[in-house]
N, C-alpha and C positions, 0 to 999 in steps of 0.2 A: 351442648346437650340438646337432645331433643326431649321436651318437657310437655306433659299434659296438665292443664288445669281444668278441673271439673267443677262446675257450679250447678246447683239444683235449680235455682230461681232465676228468672230473667233479670231482676233487680241486682242480684249477686254478679251475674254475667256482666251486665252494664257497667257496674262499678269497677270490675277488673279491666273490663275492655277500655275504659276511659283512661286508664294508665297506660295502656299498651300502644295506643294509636290505631293506625289503619291496618286492617287485617284483610286476608284474602280468604274466601270461602273455600272450604275442602269438603266435598260430599263423601260422606261415609254411609255404610248400610244402616238406615234408620236413625242416624245420629248426624247433626249438623256441627260442623267445626269450623273454627276460624284460624288461620295461621298467622303468625306475627314473628318479626325478628326482634329480639331483645338482647342486645349486646351480642355475645357469642352464642346465644341461645336460639334454637328453632322451637317456638312456642305455639301449642295448640290449645285453643279455648273452646270448651264444650259446655253445653247445657244438658243435663242429665234428666231433668224433672225431679220432683220430690219423692223421697222414699227409696228403701233399700233395694227393691227389685230394679227400679228404673237406673238407679245409681250403678248397680252391679252390671247391668246390661250394658249401658253406655261405656263403662270402663273396659269390659271385654271387648267390645266392637273396637274401640280405640287401640288397645293394646295389640290385638290380633293384627290391625291394619297397619299400624305405623311402628310397632316395637320401640316405644320410648325409653329413654334413659331413667325417667322419673315421672311420677304421677303425683299431682297435688290436689287435694280437695280443698276448695275455698268457699266460704260462705259464713253467714251469721249463725249464731248458736245461743241458746240458754247458758247462763253462767252459775256455776257453784263455788262459793268462796272466793268470787272475783268481783270486778266492779263492772258497770256499763262502759262500754268502749274498750275494755281490754282486749289485747290479742292473745290468743291461747295457741300455742304450738303443741300438738298433741304428741307426747312420748310413746303413746300407744292408744289403741281403740279397743272397745269391746261392744257387744250387742246386748243391751240391758233388756231386750224383750224376749231373749231365748232362756227357756227353762226346761232342762232335762235332768234335774236333780234327782227324781225318783229313781234313776239308773246309774247313780253314783257320780255324777258330774257336778262340777261347781256351777253356781248361779252365774249366768251369762256365757257358760262355756258350750261351744258347739262340739259335737263328738267328732274326734279325730283332729282337732285343732287344740292349740293352746287357748286359754280363756282370753288372752290379751293378744292383739295383733300388734306387734312392736313397729314403731316407726324406724326408718332407715336411720341409724345412728349418725352417719356422716352428713345426711341432708340436715337433720335435727341439729347437729352441733354447729354447722355453717349458718343455718337460718337463726339460731339464737344469738350469734354474734352480730347480727344485722340491727338489733333493736336494743334500746336502752333497757335497764333492768326493771325500771318501774313502769314500762309500757307493755311488758310481755309476760305472760305466765306459761309454765310448762307443767303438763300433767296429763291424765287420761281424758279422752273424749268418748262419751257413751252415746250409741246411736240405736235408734229403734223406730218402728212405724207408730209412734204416739208423740203427741205434744205434752210434754210433762209438766206437771204443776207442783209436784211434791218433791222438795229437795232432799227431805229425809230419807226417802227410798233410795235415792242415788247414793247418799253418804253411806247408808247401810251396805250397799252393793260394793262400794270401794271408796275409801277416803281420799284417793288421789284423783277422783273425778273433778274436772274443772270446767267442763263444757257438755253440752247434750245437744245432738242434732239427729238428722234422720238419714244420714247417707255415709259418713266417714268409714265406719267400720265394715259396711259392706263392700266398699271400695278396697278397704285394706285387705280383706279376705280375697278379693280377686287378685290383687297384687302379690299376695303371699303365694297364691296358686300358680301364677305365672312367672314369679322371680323378679318382679319389677319394684324398685325401691319406690317408697311411698311415704309422703309427708302431709298430715292435715293441718290446715291453717284456718282458724275461726276468729271472728270478732263478736263480742257479747253484745246482743241487742235486747235481752230481756233476763230477768232473774226469777227463775221458779220460785214460787211461794210468796213473792211479793205482791201486794194489793193491785198493782197497775201492770202486772205482768202482760195481761192479754191486750193492753193498751200500747205495746211497743211500736205499733204501725204509726201512731200519732207522736209518741214520746221520744223514741230512741232509734228507730230504724235508720233514718237517714244518716246519722252520725255513725252508726256502726258500718253502713255500706261505704261511706267515705273512708273510714279507718281500713276496711277490707281491701279496697284498692290500693292504699299506701302500703299495707302489710305484704301483699303478694309482690308489689314492685320491690320492697326491700329483700323479700326471700329470693327473688330472682336474681337481684344484683349480688347476693351472697353466694350463689352457687357456680 
């Protein structure tokens, strides 16, 4: 398979790269990619930068140039109803900062799209089998251009939300538009609403990043 792994932050990319070994630079228009061999897979690792627009741009450039068989977003995230260090494999994603409800749409629904961008079921099923049940959670991932500190707002939006980030749902939308199978992989670095949430860089970031590299390697080995 030809697989793209998209990370927003340099720290996330470094954590995944540490598990993949040496890579070869692949120049793309406005996006820097690294190519790796991982078993039978041809893997490309990209840094998108933070936020929905940057992530969607990088995903579009990559998909148009290399026509991958699958795209994975990989990174850290805030957690809802989970523990620090848990792995969350998203069953779907939504954009929590979208609101066109005055026109009859549901909260977080983009006009002309379903409210939830569903993860490719085959990718998800295979990936879930790579983990012990106590180390992985399966649920929705909510994305938006905000760092959220109120878990109640997310719970009201959808009780199945397990993680919140700033990129996955935007990439999922691009993948839906291009017919590209998609899977989001996140490890939990902070818990919205907890007193020390903003201190995750000192308290839990390193552990979440280490778990991220391991999680992506498990996912790749399962595909």
